[in-house]
VEXKE-581886 format. One record per residue (C-alpha): x, y, z. Coordinates in nm, 3 decimals, always signed. Each point is the difference from the previous one (the first is absolute). Example, Ala and Ser with C-alpha at 12.3 -4.5 7.8 and 13.67 -1.06 7.14 Angstrom:
<site><x>+1.230</x><y>-0.450</y><z>+0.780</z></site>
<site><x>+0.137</x><y>+0.344</y><z>-0.066</z></site>
% end
This chain:
<site><x>+10.641</x><y>+11.584</y><z>+9.658</z></site>
<site><x>+0.307</x><y>+0.235</y><z>-0.153</z></site>
<site><x>-0.058</x><y>+0.290</y><z>-0.201</z></site>
<site><x>-0.342</x><y>-0.120</y><z>-0.198</z></site>
<site><x>-0.162</x><y>+0.009</y><z>+0.337</z></site>
<site><x>+0.073</x><y>+0.325</y><z>+0.034</z></site>
<site><x>-0.054</x><y>+0.181</y><z>-0.282</z></site>
<site><x>-0.400</x><y>-0.181</y><z>+0.033</z></site>
<site><x>+0.045</x><y>+0.133</y><z>+0.324</z></site>
<site><x>+0.050</x><y>+0.298</y><z>-0.129</z></site>
<site><x>-0.226</x><y>+0.014</y><z>-0.285</z></site>
<site><x>-0.317</x><y>-0.074</y><z>+0.305</z></site>
<site><x>+0.078</x><y>+0.250</y><z>+0.204</z></site>
<site><x>+0.031</x><y>+0.235</y><z>-0.334</z></site>
<site><x>-0.346</x><y>-0.107</y><z>-0.145</z></site>
<site><x>-0.156</x><y>+0.027</y><z>+0.358</z></site>
<site><x>+0.164</x><y>+0.349</y><z>+0.067</z></site>
<site><x>-0.156</x><y>+0.132</y><z>-0.357</z></site>
<site><x>-0.319</x><y>-0.112</y><z>+0.018</z></site>
<site><x>-0.060</x><y>+0.089</y><z>+0.418</z></site>
<site><x>+0.133</x><y>+0.393</y><z>-0.089</z></site>
<site><x>-0.214</x><y>-0.072</y><z>-0.366</z></site>
<site><x>-0.310</x><y>-0.053</y><z>+0.298</z></site>
<site><x>+0.083</x><y>+0.262</y><z>+0.240</z></site>
<site><x>+0.010</x><y>+0.277</y><z>-0.299</z></site>
<site><x>-0.401</x><y>-0.080</y><z>-0.085</z></site>
<site><x>-0.108</x><y>-0.045</y><z>+0.289</z></site>
<site><x>+0.165</x><y>+0.354</y><z>+0.115</z></site>
<site><x>-0.155</x><y>+0.151</y><z>-0.320</z></site>
<site><x>-0.270</x><y>-0.144</y><z>+0.034</z></site>
<site><x>-0.108</x><y>+0.133</y><z>+0.337</z></site>
<site><x>+0.256</x><y>+0.279</y><z>+0.059</z></site>
<site><x>+0.004</x><y>+0.165</y><z>-0.304</z></site>
<site><x>+0.187</x><y>+0.332</y><z>+0.002</z></site>
<site><x>-0.186</x><y>+0.197</y><z>+0.254</z></site>
<site><x>-0.215</x><y>-0.134</y><z>+0.294</z></site>
<site><x>-0.349</x><y>+0.146</y><z>-0.180</z></site>
<site><x>+0.079</x><y>-0.266</y><z>-0.249</z></site>
<site><x>+0.152</x><y>-0.274</y><z>+0.224</z></site>
<site><x>-0.343</x><y>+0.072</y><z>+0.249</z></site>
<site><x>-0.237</x><y>-0.056</y><z>-0.398</z></site>
<site><x>+0.193</x><y>-0.303</y><z>-0.068</z></site>
<site><x>+0.015</x><y>-0.175</y><z>+0.314</z></site>
<site><x>-0.411</x><y>-0.151</y><z>-0.010</z></site>
<site><x>+0.038</x><y>-0.024</y><z>-0.385</z></site>
<site><x>+0.030</x><y>-0.372</y><z>-0.102</z></site>
<site><x>+0.320</x><y>-0.103</y><z>-0.211</z></site>
<site><x>-0.037</x><y>-0.065</y><z>-0.357</z></site>
<site><x>+0.188</x><y>-0.162</y><z>-0.207</z></site>
<site><x>+0.011</x><y>+0.012</y><z>-0.402</z></site>
<site><x>-0.015</x><y>-0.364</y><z>-0.130</z></site>
<site><x>+0.395</x><y>+0.015</y><z>-0.106</z></site>
<site><x>+0.077</x><y>+0.084</y><z>+0.298</z></site>
<site><x>-0.167</x><y>-0.281</y><z>+0.185</z></site>
<site><x>+0.110</x><y>-0.249</y><z>-0.200</z></site>
<site><x>+0.351</x><y>+0.218</y><z>-0.018</z></site>
<site><x>-0.019</x><y>-0.075</y><z>+0.436</z></site>
<site><x>-0.151</x><y>-0.372</y><z>-0.048</z></site>
<site><x>+0.360</x><y>-0.047</y><z>-0.280</z></site>
<site><x>+0.294</x><y>+0.091</y><z>+0.309</z></site>
<site><x>-0.211</x><y>-0.139</y><z>+0.324</z></site>
<site><x>-0.011</x><y>-0.334</y><z>-0.261</z></site>
<site><x>+0.375</x><y>+0.111</y><z>-0.056</z></site>
<site><x>+0.100</x><y>+0.040</y><z>+0.311</z></site>
<site><x>-0.175</x><y>-0.332</y><z>+0.180</z></site>
<site><x>+0.165</x><y>-0.229</y><z>-0.260</z></site>
<site><x>+0.352</x><y>+0.204</y><z>-0.022</z></site>
<site><x>+0.044</x><y>-0.042</y><z>+0.427</z></site>
<site><x>-0.173</x><y>-0.378</y><z>-0.025</z></site>
<site><x>+0.275</x><y>-0.093</y><z>-0.253</z></site>
<site><x>+0.318</x><y>+0.175</y><z>+0.157</z></site>
<site><x>-0.152</x><y>-0.196</y><z>+0.360</z></site>
<site><x>+0.014</x><y>-0.322</y><z>-0.241</z></site>
<site><x>+0.359</x><y>+0.074</y><z>-0.069</z></site>
<site><x>+0.107</x><y>+0.104</y><z>+0.297</z></site>
<site><x>-0.124</x><y>-0.315</y><z>+0.162</z></site>
<site><x>+0.121</x><y>-0.242</y><z>-0.270</z></site>
<site><x>+0.374</x><y>+0.163</y><z>+0.002</z></site>
<site><x>+0.048</x><y>-0.031</y><z>+0.381</z></site>
<site><x>-0.126</x><y>-0.403</y><z>+0.014</z></site>
<site><x>+0.225</x><y>-0.051</y><z>-0.343</z></site>
<site><x>+0.259</x><y>+0.128</y><z>+0.255</z></site>
<site><x>-0.092</x><y>-0.202</y><z>+0.294</z></site>
<site><x>+0.015</x><y>-0.335</y><z>-0.262</z></site>
<site><x>+0.327</x><y>+0.121</y><z>-0.182</z></site>
<site><x>+0.210</x><y>+0.081</y><z>+0.316</z></site>
<site><x>+0.268</x><y>-0.252</y><z>+0.108</z></site>
<site><x>-0.139</x><y>-0.104</y><z>+0.289</z></site>
<site><x>-0.387</x><y>-0.121</y><z>-0.157</z></site>
<site><x>+0.238</x><y>-0.161</y><z>-0.283</z></site>
<site><x>+0.216</x><y>-0.256</y><z>+0.235</z></site>
<site><x>-0.142</x><y>-0.326</y><z>-0.001</z></site>
<site><x>-0.193</x><y>-0.121</y><z>+0.316</z></site>
<site><x>+0.298</x><y>-0.138</y><z>+0.224</z></site>
<site><x>+0.132</x><y>-0.119</y><z>+0.389</z></site>
<site><x>+0.311</x><y>+0.040</y><z>+0.160</z></site>
<site><x>+0.100</x><y>-0.203</y><z>+0.269</z></site>
<site><x>+0.264</x><y>+0.134</y><z>+0.232</z></site>
<site><x>+0.186</x><y>-0.082</y><z>+0.350</z></site>
<site><x>+0.331</x><y>+0.140</y><z>+0.189</z></site>
<site><x>+0.186</x><y>+0.008</y><z>+0.299</z></site>
<site><x>-0.091</x><y>+0.247</y><z>+0.210</z></site>
<site><x>-0.317</x><y>+0.149</y><z>+0.032</z></site>
<site><x>-0.299</x><y>+0.041</y><z>-0.077</z></site>
<site><x>+0.061</x><y>-0.330</y><z>-0.142</z></site>
<site><x>+0.136</x><y>-0.214</y><z>+0.355</z></site>
<site><x>-0.133</x><y>+0.156</y><z>+0.271</z></site>
<site><x>+0.150</x><y>-0.069</y><z>+0.387</z></site>
<site><x>-0.283</x><y>+0.124</y><z>+0.301</z></site>
<site><x>+0.011</x><y>-0.069</y><z>+0.371</z></site>
<site><x>-0.395</x><y>-0.117</y><z>+0.077</z></site>
<site><x>-0.073</x><y>-0.118</y><z>+0.369</z></site>
<site><x>+0.323</x><y>-0.019</y><z>+0.083</z></site>
<site><x>+0.055</x><y>-0.244</y><z>-0.304</z></site>
<site><x>+0.228</x><y>+0.098</y><z>-0.321</z></site>
<site><x>-0.225</x><y>-0.034</y><z>-0.285</z></site>
<site><x>+0.178</x><y>-0.074</y><z>-0.365</z></site>
<site><x>-0.211</x><y>+0.047</y><z>-0.294</z></site>
<site><x>+0.072</x><y>-0.001</y><z>-0.404</z></site>
<site><x>-0.131</x><y>+0.240</y><z>-0.252</z></site>
<site><x>-0.027</x><y>+0.040</y><z>-0.420</z></site>
<site><x>-0.074</x><y>+0.309</y><z>-0.154</z></site>
<site><x>-0.353</x><y>-0.076</y><z>-0.277</z></site>
<site><x>+0.107</x><y>+0.251</y><z>-0.279</z></site>
<site><x>-0.220</x><y>+0.141</y><z>-0.246</z></site>
<site><x>+0.217</x><y>-0.011</y><z>-0.294</z></site>
<site><x>-0.278</x><y>+0.065</y><z>-0.298</z></site>
<site><x>-0.227</x><y>+0.280</y><z>-0.101</z></site>
<site><x>-0.270</x><y>-0.174</y><z>+0.138</z></site>
<site><x>-0.237</x><y>-0.019</y><z>+0.316</z></site>
<site><x>+0.075</x><y>-0.321</y><z>+0.143</z></site>
<site><x>-0.301</x><y>-0.166</y><z>+0.157</z></site>
<site><x>-0.081</x><y>-0.259</y><z>+0.226</z></site>
<site><x>+0.370</x><y>-0.113</y><z>+0.123</z></site>
<site><x>+0.057</x><y>-0.303</y><z>+0.147</z></site>
<site><x>+0.313</x><y>-0.099</y><z>+0.150</z></site>
<site><x>+0.102</x><y>-0.383</y><z>+0.032</z></site>
<site><x>+0.297</x><y>-0.207</y><z>+0.124</z></site>
<site><x>+0.025</x><y>-0.354</y><z>-0.160</z></site>
<site><x>+0.276</x><y>-0.255</y><z>-0.121</z></site>
<site><x>+0.158</x><y>-0.004</y><z>+0.309</z></site>
<site><x>+0.321</x><y>-0.211</y><z>-0.006</z></site>
<site><x>+0.087</x><y>-0.208</y><z>+0.187</z></site>
<site><x>-0.399</x><y>-0.051</y><z>+0.088</z></site>
<site><x>-0.144</x><y>+0.072</y><z>+0.323</z></site>
<site><x>-0.363</x><y>-0.172</y><z>-0.066</z></site>
<site><x>-0.134</x><y>+0.304</y><z>+0.140</z></site>
<site><x>-0.398</x><y>-0.043</y><z>+0.111</z></site>
<site><x>-0.190</x><y>+0.181</y><z>-0.370</z></site>
<site><x>+0.237</x><y>-0.175</y><z>-0.240</z></site>
<site><x>+0.309</x><y>+0.123</y><z>-0.211</z></site>
<site><x>-0.149</x><y>+0.368</y><z>-0.099</z></site>
<site><x>-0.102</x><y>+0.241</y><z>+0.335</z></site>
<site><x>-0.112</x><y>+0.338</y><z>-0.055</z></site>
<site><x>+0.132</x><y>+0.237</y><z>+0.230</z></site>
<site><x>-0.148</x><y>+0.225</y><z>+0.190</z></site>
<site><x>-0.159</x><y>+0.316</y><z>-0.088</z></site>
<site><x>-0.018</x><y>-0.072</y><z>-0.404</z></site>
<site><x>-0.265</x><y>+0.140</y><z>-0.242</z></site>
<site><x>+0.110</x><y>+0.385</y><z>-0.057</z></site>
<site><x>-0.006</x><y>+0.235</y><z>-0.279</z></site>
<site><x>+0.357</x><y>+0.127</y><z>-0.096</z></site>
<site><x>-0.016</x><y>+0.351</y><z>-0.189</z></site>
<site><x>+0.359</x><y>+0.017</y><z>-0.257</z></site>
<site><x>+0.039</x><y>+0.341</y><z>+0.184</z></site>
<site><x>-0.029</x><y>-0.191</y><z>+0.395</z></site>
<site><x>+0.258</x><y>-0.052</y><z>+0.235</z></site>
<site><x>+0.098</x><y>-0.345</y><z>+0.023</z></site>
<site><x>-0.233</x><y>-0.277</y><z>+0.159</z></site>
<site><x>+0.181</x><y>-0.115</y><z>+0.306</z></site>
<site><x>-0.127</x><y>-0.386</y><z>+0.102</z></site>
<site><x>+0.134</x><y>-0.155</y><z>+0.298</z></site>
<site><x>+0.142</x><y>-0.347</y><z>-0.137</z></site>
<site><x>+0.129</x><y>-0.208</y><z>+0.322</z></site>
<site><x>+0.047</x><y>+0.092</y><z>+0.376</z></site>
<site><x>+0.175</x><y>-0.139</y><z>+0.310</z></site>
<site><x>+0.026</x><y>+0.051</y><z>+0.319</z></site>
<site><x>+0.375</x><y>-0.041</y><z>+0.271</z></site>
<site><x>-0.160</x><y>-0.228</y><z>+0.219</z></site>
<site><x>-0.090</x><y>-0.280</y><z>-0.227</z></site>
<site><x>+0.196</x><y>-0.226</y><z>-0.268</z></site>
<site><x>-0.257</x><y>+0.033</y><z>-0.295</z></site>
<site><x>-0.160</x><y>+0.219</y><z>-0.205</z></site>
<site><x>-0.304</x><y>+0.076</y><z>-0.242</z></site>
<site><x>-0.121</x><y>+0.180</y><z>-0.340</z></site>
<site><x>-0.241</x><y>+0.298</y><z>+0.079</z></site>
<site><x>-0.288</x><y>-0.217</y><z>-0.103</z></site>
<site><x>-0.319</x><y>+0.073</y><z>+0.207</z></site>
<site><x>+0.004</x><y>-0.197</y><z>+0.387</z></site>
<site><x>-0.301</x><y>-0.305</y><z>-0.060</z></site>
<site><x>+0.036</x><y>-0.038</y><z>+0.408</z></site>
<site><x>-0.073</x><y>-0.385</y><z>+0.073</z></site>
<site><x>+0.204</x><y>-0.283</y><z>+0.088</z></site>
<site><x>+0.181</x><y>-0.018</y><z>-0.370</z></site>
<site><x>+0.116</x><y>+0.359</y><z>+0.042</z></site>
<site><x>+0.344</x><y>-0.140</y><z>+0.093</z></site>
<site><x>+0.039</x><y>-0.139</y><z>-0.340</z></site>
<site><x>+0.064</x><y>+0.373</y><z>-0.132</z></site>
<site><x>+0.322</x><y>+0.036</y><z>+0.151</z></site>
<site><x>+0.315</x><y>-0.154</y><z>-0.147</z></site>
<site><x>+0.292</x><y>-0.075</y><z>+0.193</z></site>
<site><x>+0.324</x><y>+0.175</y><z>-0.029</z></site>
<site><x>+0.396</x><y>-0.114</y><z>-0.159</z></site>
<site><x>-0.171</x><y>-0.062</y><z>-0.270</z></site>
<site><x>+0.052</x><y>+0.242</y><z>-0.336</z></site>
<site><x>-0.292</x><y>-0.008</y><z>-0.179</z></site>
<site><x>-0.089</x><y>+0.141</y><z>-0.380</z></site>
<site><x>-0.412</x><y>+0.092</y><z>-0.105</z></site>
<site><x>-0.148</x><y>+0.187</y><z>-0.252</z></site>
<site><x>-0.184</x><y>+0.311</y><z>+0.056</z></site>
<site><x>-0.305</x><y>+0.062</y><z>-0.249</z></site>
<site><x>-0.183</x><y>+0.337</y><z>-0.024</z></site>
<site><x>-0.356</x><y>-0.075</y><z>-0.211</z></site>
<site><x>-0.207</x><y>+0.269</y><z>-0.132</z></site>
<site><x>-0.294</x><y>+0.056</y><z>-0.262</z></site>
<site><x>+0.219</x><y>+0.181</y><z>-0.234</z></site>
<site><x>+0.352</x><y>-0.247</y><z>+0.096</z></site>
<site><x>+0.223</x><y>-0.216</y><z>+0.212</z></site>
<site><x>+0.382</x><y>-0.034</y><z>+0.063</z></site>
<site><x>+0.161</x><y>-0.260</y><z>+0.243</z></site>
<site><x>+0.324</x><y>+0.066</y><z>+0.094</z></site>
<site><x>+0.186</x><y>-0.347</y><z>+0.216</z></site>
<site><x>+0.212</x><y>+0.167</y><z>+0.336</z></site>
<site><x>+0.178</x><y>-0.160</y><z>+0.291</z></site>
<site><x>-0.049</x><y>+0.024</y><z>+0.357</z></site>
<site><x>+0.205</x><y>-0.123</y><z>+0.258</z></site>
<site><x>+0.089</x><y>+0.085</y><z>+0.440</z></site>
<site><x>+0.313</x><y>+0.095</y><z>+0.119</z></site>
<site><x>+0.157</x><y>-0.059</y><z>+0.328</z></site>
<site><x>-0.198</x><y>+0.239</y><z>+0.204</z></site>
<site><x>-0.362</x><y>-0.141</y><z>-0.193</z></site>
<site><x>-0.075</x><y>+0.266</y><z>-0.200</z></site>
<site><x>-0.144</x><y>-0.015</y><z>-0.329</z></site>
<site><x>+0.187</x><y>+0.064</y><z>-0.318</z></site>
<site><x>-0.131</x><y>+0.036</y><z>-0.405</z></site>
<site><x>+0.204</x><y>+0.040</y><z>-0.306</z></site>
<site><x>-0.184</x><y>+0.032</y><z>-0.354</z></site>
<site><x>+0.147</x><y>-0.282</y><z>-0.237</z></site>
<site><x>-0.122</x><y>+0.060</y><z>-0.351</z></site>
<site><x>-0.373</x><y>+0.044</y><z>-0.174</z></site>
<site><x>-0.174</x><y>-0.355</y><z>-0.093</z></site>
<site><x>-0.262</x><y>+0.230</y><z>-0.223</z></site>
% end
């Protein structure tokens, strides 16, 4: 709030303290007086105020209420203005899509005696507002693999929110088992006869786009994916498309 807010706070404290002291002094004088006898007599006598005292009391009460309410409103406005003018809030909505050659973007683990290789990307909120209803798509695969569902595939675990101060959201892109010569994107497993059509053969280096779509904005980036001699997947960032 700054020095203005501190002065306002000190002023409120001063006025409230003065009013409290005045009420306490008036009550003491009325009920207790200077001697026990006068205190006993005055304890049973109702307080009688002159008309000017009533008006003064009412004016002080109204002043205190208005002053405190105005101070609270100024404090709230100052806090809102500070949030609105912060560097993070001033940034326009923006998405970053990143990956790398090591953990946590490329992971190898053993499951059931088999080695599973998984490649991931990190979704980051580089803007000043929360990204809502985020969904991640794989599209523009080249050379094409004629995957069921068409050229655009929705990845699993999409539809999430991401604040500007949240850590990046890791998304599995594709996975490969060491006992087969195929891999698949991390799309929902539908099962059935056409499930095997979701797999792509090793030995072909492919490029594809990852598109992150949020209510506030969207962004796409081009990636390259391939398998090595040990049948482990590799993912490389090429460039942003938009």
